[in-house]
Steps between C-alpha positions, in 0.01 A plus 500: 500500500365783703501838342589800720381843462650822635270758640517822290592708801806288567611544136458873534709495822771308333515738201528783742783334690677408178459866370665629808780255478569573136500877582806454712691373190385795283789756408444837652296739297678724250460812705751723692475600868395854412230365256371272771487778749304731262252232444454381849626744767276747686670713743288523830447809695732549791794339327574759231448867414340377164239234576336325210617295202874465480666723239889475484727786430739449209807463725321226711423268218856372423575472871228241537498324157871432480468224761330277227807529273636146497859627484442716809540340850572801721351839513621788715301818561661787694238758554372801680157534665194620292558272194229233561749219538300281750175494297641510158785248538478290814121455507453454141772242474334320783160517339623388156657188643202416712257521208672462172812283575456337838814408694645548849598857587691631806473871590758619751457814705754635753337347799218247572275778630560691176409188310163459688431874466562480126272194472218682694517838328631413150446143394162424668332824358645414155348150503168624636467760218614279217252240376771290326689468831193463724396202305836330548556572874215396731379722785671431832309289743587349835515154330710622207873563552575584148413865518676695775682830509836309431369233266263495199443169342366449153486227228851438389691689763493734793613853604702501804587819693791500744762725660863524425556480871378135510745239388235236531257683280758567229625138464177308546355457149646454155355766262567611139407869568646710783408870550735684738334825612693789677826308502688786659292451813629139537728387769852435378494153676201300595508248787881478442443322171609786275337746252121454491493574124750218429297259717173590325671476153594144576136411510506530113776265443286213377336706225652572153244776447551682827425867539637735759385859560686733735354842571573766744531866595858541611530511888860404548799722419695509176720206463296297752148507342404156354262658245761731368753215477263281305394783278857592405568145383178509294443630148410830672194624314382864538177652375578751221232762417504751199520873553173660369708774320802329350392138528837392670441183703649528845495368850312707771799560710488707813873570449667418174778229578728648228455873523399497874241760411164495684230446241188614704489884501316700756507834668416599855296790636584730788340259753724219383236315316545357155301699235293223346463681170878508465551118526612348176734230361796612292540312184858348467497590126329829423521628862134614491296491815236220475188573722362192679181515289701325229601211723224256412546534122880454560428182700266362247772530235775371711703174482737304710859501385761249634852633570651146473257304281711186494463431878265213591342671813239757409519813712276813526555826669227764538447811727208706617543757204316246295211476745189538271204552726534854591726803445771420756802700378432812721455270808834329421665841452369623834607186676851526360525870570403457862746219559784694350404830685504322841813306411322191648676182395211277597256705273738496221558121536120445504463708178786316321360155607129552482459759228791418266535133572867543540750409781627746757874513535587493869799698592700254716823354606616160376810288402523312176596133509752560218682737732538234760619246243806723435629445856481118511832367628667159551532375847825320593318298769150441622552773751725785364757678705331791678201315636459495872172302559204354305128567516229315325140599390199281402205595289199263512324439156197273435717218365848562639740685731734756362817549693795726482834513690687836534850573618558818693824694545628823651251798475235259358682422179316179381549203279231280356608145591207277384142504376306174550156369416354209699200364325196355689182586678583740793193354676702166524808428722720360208603838356552641845739207581700579189509863605638401844779302337586796271521737790718260692746488213843656504680708225875508445681838544798583276728425807360140523280577800148367513231743568132455619216730467468727800137625470200411275177679444191344346198692351177399679262727314379250245260199499721272728538728813449197733761292324748781534414536867544134576834488308653797698354405839743210541795703350507843644802390703680491150378861436240385250203744524177589331436853348206687355554779250344846513517751206402797712721797409767581758495172688820383656665221317480293817209579735431335833412138512174360648403170651129563467425178302375157591852349474656778717786543250690817435344683204707789367329788309721612198469831332526371133487833327775644719712183440442529130610853488834394670538203254443699189735771621765226550443373153617834369828497699763482221782302667572277788512660838225587763153384405619355155298200385725223342329264260658177373555435127267199514196719587253449217299772316175388670655562847614849397164583349324394828754711693404818304135407472350807680514880444465772768229755385333802652131512497241744617249356747200682616533602858874395508653713232784368301636171622781277391440125433629204315334356193573165346629506140478123451318213658788327676690694772622229738860597470424859612290379797771272608753776485273686744474208737869431494572861592244476780674178628829701530331768703343244724853427620530858626729794446773347707531203260477742200797707642711193524446372140852625415653299795297199413620524133857524619455195728371291206815574298708284747516137380329240715703336775340171426322499175180290489465220228241688297166655592171326498278517179138563490458717193238423240563650158634855493865616484717664759394224731692387801841349433409460141760711352443810271234496234246236409557150645542211256172362398310760702199696379483856416591751771166670480220255395133496458430778260 
């Protein structure tokens, strides 16, 4: 028997490998995020106004430590500027998970360019200045792909930085920790796949201990802002600080939400400048004026108080009055005073958003879905009496075609006849063949006459322009045309067409905002008659919500003054877009045809001389389909699907 011996260096190497393997199974150290940051973080020059060893403010500690609570899965932070959110919360959470409890992390910025910029200016300097992190993430080299601006690999996980405008980036990797930064800057819909926050959140589905952080300064209007929406469904924590005179603990409000009194007092000199010596915070209890020199001791004695402590989602709100690094109350008072003196809505909005971390309420015009629901009515036939002709509209989505059929009567009174979804890849012919069958269908009038669609408009402004052009090129003789929308204020609903495209098809330019003005005005007409919009009783809530999914607001634009534009109030607005396209299809027929709508409606009231034996089929799902009777067909799917 031959004895074998192992070289001591091999044994040492094996011991080292085993030690590193066992380390992966060790529980995370009993340390909080803030404790880890105090021990390890050094803020480098050029990234902060206070370089050197990290020292947290009292209000920052709970914002970063709460993520380690096993009962907390979602944290929402609605904030102003000047509160140290990026370094104290985002970066420290990343650093903690890289070093103390390694696992995959995804950090989402509004765009891919923002993500790369954040990686270069925030993450890379943090790693280079922190010994604990530098030892885990190797320096980037041409041969090592694990350390780039968008990806930092480390033992046990990685940090991926991506943009909310990239569907591929959001759905590529399963991760237990997702940090959404500046969510109010995200697009409502990414690549036609829906809400980027929802897509990113799905990356955590495989983890029971998942953690989601959403932080942002408000950038969208009240009622539309994602960060406000999420904060309002959280436990709504606000930082209470004690008055140095009466000890009453209170929130630093700019304007008290109950009394509506402004809490920051200041006086103005003859030149219109804020007298800095006069600036003070008025205590909600004793009403004494608190000079800003007391602010730091108030912050050190403050605590977070939840308005709804039983809610699962943890939410924080904080404004620039709490900013601890310099006396900024006089500057805030001056900024507020100037915006009010000029009556400048853009400056006021910037102050509300950036300094107070609150949403700006746009003054605008809208219609509520509930109002439309009250006008739903039963149709006695697929096409009610009063309709003179039908137009159709098609919206192209990434995985389906959305179609609507509208009936038009005298003086543009209208009836919604059908809403249809044809599922399939618009880059393939199959779904277009189904659309062709649908557009060839007939609908039965109350008189028994069968009616075909007179004109169809298809939106070509998405990702499948070539498919739209190919479809309409062979069907323009059936008055099936392509359109492209323009939101420029004052544009005619129907502009001139162009054939300046490789398929030489007619492309109509549509003034979408002008069309929406007309449509929203018609939604407010109280009863049947000229312009009134009839809606069938089988229209579902989702359709009505889509139809009212935008709001007209007035905004100040530098160089343009005050302009009027439409803002989305929800992600899905296909029904409203289709209403615009169907109206454009009517106008393509010309004023002569529009003037004859009453005559056409009268002609349709006459019974058919030789009734056909039923119209062709061709519908897929949906209701109000051709020759399918009123309501939802037996065994059919929901009228509006796919949400």
